[in-house]
N, C-alpha and C positions, 0 to 999 in steps of 0.2 A: 504494500500500500504506500502511496506517495501522498505527501501533504505539502502545502505551501503556507508559510508563516511570515508575517510582516512584523518586524520589531523596530521601534524607533532607534535611530542611530544617534548616539551622543559621543562625539570625539572625546577621548580621554586626554587630559592635559598631562604631558610627560615632562618632568623636570629631572628625574633621577632614573638611571639605568644601571642594572647590575648584570654582569656576565655570570651565567649559571650553566653548569654542565648538565646535559641530558642525553639520553640515547633513544628516545622514542621517535617514531616516524609519523609523518603527517602529509602524505603525498596528495591527498584529496581533501577538500574542505568538507567537513561534516559537522553535524549538530553537537556531537559529544566532544566538548572541549575540556573535559575533566582533567586530562594530563596537563594542558596549558594552564588551567585555573589553579591546579595544585602548585605549579611553579611560582605563581604569584602569591598564593597563600603562604608558601614556605619562605618567601622573601618580602615581608610586608614593608620593609624599609625602602623599597624601590617602587616607583610608579609602574615600571615594566621591566622585564628581564630580556637580556640578549642571550639567546640560546646558543650554547657551544656544544658541538658534537665532534668527538675525536680531535679536540684541539682547534677546531675551526668554527668561525662564526657562521650561523645559519640565518636566523630571523629573530624577531621579537614575538611575544605571544599574540600581538594584534596586527603585525604588518611585516612585510619584507623590509630590509634595511639596506642603506647605502652609506658609504663614507667618502669624504672628499679629501684627496691627497694634495691639494693645491693646484692641480691641473685637471683631474678627472674624477668623476663620481664612479666608485667601485661598489659592486654588489657581490655577495657571496656566489661562487660558482655552483654550490650545491645547497640551496635553501631547503627548508623543510617543505615548503609549498611554493611552487613556481606561479606566483600570482599574475593576474592579468595586467595590472599597472606596471609591474616589473618587466613583463614580456614586451609591453608596448614601448617602454623607455629603452630597452635593449634594442628592439627593432629600429628605433629612431636614432640609435647611436649615442644617446645621451648617457647611458650607463655602459660600463665594461664589467665583465665577469672576471673574478679572480678569487683564488683561495685567500681567505683572510684569517690568519692565525690569531687566536684571542690575545696573545701576548704582543701583538703589533698595533693595538688600537691607539696608543699614544702618538703614533706617527700621523694620524689623520687630524685634519683641522675642523671638520664638520661632520655631523651625522644627520641622516634624514630617514624618515619612515615613509613607506608608500603602500597603498592598497587602493582598491577601487573606490572606496568612500573618502579616504583622505586625499587622494591624488599623491603628489610628491611634497612632503612637508619637512622642511629643514627645521631641526630643533634648535632653538636659541637657548643659551644659558643652561646647557645640560650638565648635570653632575654625574660622573661615574662613581659608583660605590665600590 
């Protein structure tokens, strides 16, 4: 049985991010977000978490992620979910895919989140925990 549900979208204000290791997979978007919600519950000091899998950055719990190195916006080569906004920005040449080790984040000047609802949102005044 299939169903359609409409839920109001309220963008979450993100001021703090924390890198958190996890090994779950999320190749397709589905309603059961309990594994993602658990990561947030286990890290209440952060507004959202950056998910690290096998030492590499993947996504946050709410969006794909990109980092600016001063010249280029870079997005993880292997995100948990290959979102539509990410795919569009890759097709346009705005983003480049690259493996992003979690220990290299201090090299980047800016961070942005992207999904179909947010578009491409550069986070200002972000604090990493």
